[in-house]
N, C-alpha and C positions, 0 to 999 in steps of 0.2 A: 504494500500500500504506500510505498515510498513516494512514487510520482504524484499520487493524489494528495498526500499530505504536503509535499513540497510545493505543489501548485497553489493550494489554499494558503499556505504561509507566505509564499512569494507575493501573492496579489492582495493579501488582506491580513492585517495584524489581529488575528483571532486569538482569544485567550486559550491557554492550554486546556482548561476544563471544558470549554465549549467545543473545542476540536475533539477532545476525547468522547464527548457525548455524541457528536455527529458521527465519528468513526465507529462507535460502538453499535450503530444502527445499520451499518453497511454489511452486505453479504457479497461474497466473491462469486463470479460467474466467468467461466472460460467459454469463449465463443469462437467457433471456427470461421476462417475466411469465407466470404461470399454469403454468409448468413444474413437474411433480411430480419433484423432484430425487431424493427417496428414496421408494421404494414398497415396500409390504409383501411383494410377491412376489419381491423381489430384495434381496440383501445388498449394502450399500454399504460399501466398505472404506475410505472417506475421512472425514477431518474437514475442515470448511470454516470459513473465516474470512470474515466479511461485510465487504467494503470499501465497497460501495454497495448499497443496496436493503434489502429486508425479506422475511422468510420466516416461515411458521408451521408448527408440527407439529400433527397431529391424528390421532385414532384414531376408529374407527367403533364406537359403542355404541348398541345397539338401533336400528340403521339410521340413526343420526344422526352427523354429524361433530362431534366434541368437540375444540376447540382446547386444547392443553396448554401451548404456549409460543410466543413470538415471538422472532425474532432480527433485529436491526437492525445498522447500521454498528458495527463493532468487536466484535460478538458472534461466538460459535462456533455452529455447528450440525452435527449428526451424527445418525446413526441409533442410538438407544438399544440396539437388539439387536445392531448391529455393534460398538459400542464396549464394551458390557458383557456381551455374549452373550445368549442367549434369556432374555427376562424376560416373565413372565406379564402379559398386558394390553397388550403392545406388538406383538402379532401383526399388527395392522392399521395400525401407525404409518406415516404419510405426512408428508413435508416438502414443502410447496408454496411456490414463489417467488411473492410477491405484487406485486413491482415488477421491472422490468428491473434485473438485479443484476450486480455484479461480485464474484466470490468468489475466494478463494485457497484451495487445498486441498493436502493431503498424505495419504498413506496412513496409516491408524491404526497399522499395524505400524511405519512409519518414526518416527512420533511416540513410540511406546513405546520404540523403540531410542534415540532422542534422550534420553528421560527416564532410561534406564538409564545413559547416558554423561555426562549433564550435570545436576548437582544443581540448578542454577538453573532449567532447563527443567522438571525434575521438580517442583520446589517451585511453580513457576508453575501447572503443571497441577493440582497438589493444591489450590492456591488457587482455581482456576476451578471445580473440583468442589465445594469447600466453599461457595463463593458460590452455586452452583446449588442445593445442598442447602438452604441457609438460605432462599433464595427459595421453593423448593417447600414447605418447612416453614411459612413465613409464609403462603403461599397456602392451605395445608391448614387452618391455624388460622383464617384469615379465612373460609373456606367453612363451617366448623363453627360459628363463634361470632359472625360479623358478619352484619348484615342486608344485603340487596341494595344498599341505599343506601350503607352503609358500605364495602362491597366496591368499589362504583363510585367513591366518594371516594378510596379507597386507590389504585385504578388511576389516577385522574386525578393524584394527588399524585406517583406514581412513573413513569407512562408516558403522560402527557397528549399527547405528540406523536404517539403511535400513532393517536389519534382521527382525525387528518386523513389518515392513510395506510392505514388498515386498514378493511375492510368491517365495519360495525357488527354484523352477524350473527356474525362470528368473535370479536369482542370480547365480545358477550353470552355466547357459548359458553364462552369463557375464564373469564368471571366466574361462570358457572353460573346465568345468569338468561335470561329470554326476551328476544327482540328488542323486544317491546312494552314490557317493563319497562325495558329500557335506554333506549328513546326517551323514556319518561315521566321517568326520572331525569335525562336530559339537559336537560329543560325545567325 
């Protein structure tokens, strides 16, 4: 659980007692590569912490898979519709495991109860959501105002290690460019 704990501590100054409480509610799950952990036809009531491995979320738009995010060691992953309730546009959201992975998980209801009982855990969760919002806002602005080349440069500046671990088609989809364009930019 080292990567999960290190990520929480790196990004937020959580008290030891609060971290112990949070960690005590986590259960380990080994997930093989290519598993569709979260599927559109099922509600997943868990939040997952990535200890080892990588996952991506995607939705189906016009018959194509469009990658919306990646989670790697230390990151969280969950179903948007399970965590936030039904949200238009997330009806086909799928979370796929891209490498053999080790996850820790807890029920979303359990996390919400911990947030009500422990201000440090609640503030950590608020921080996690703020960070995700800022990242999505930055990506949205990049999509509207930056060229494909600049979006690729931004991706490399912030997520270069994903290039060796993730299918290029998924990265192209994430960047909103074609696979051909991504290959040209890489050269």
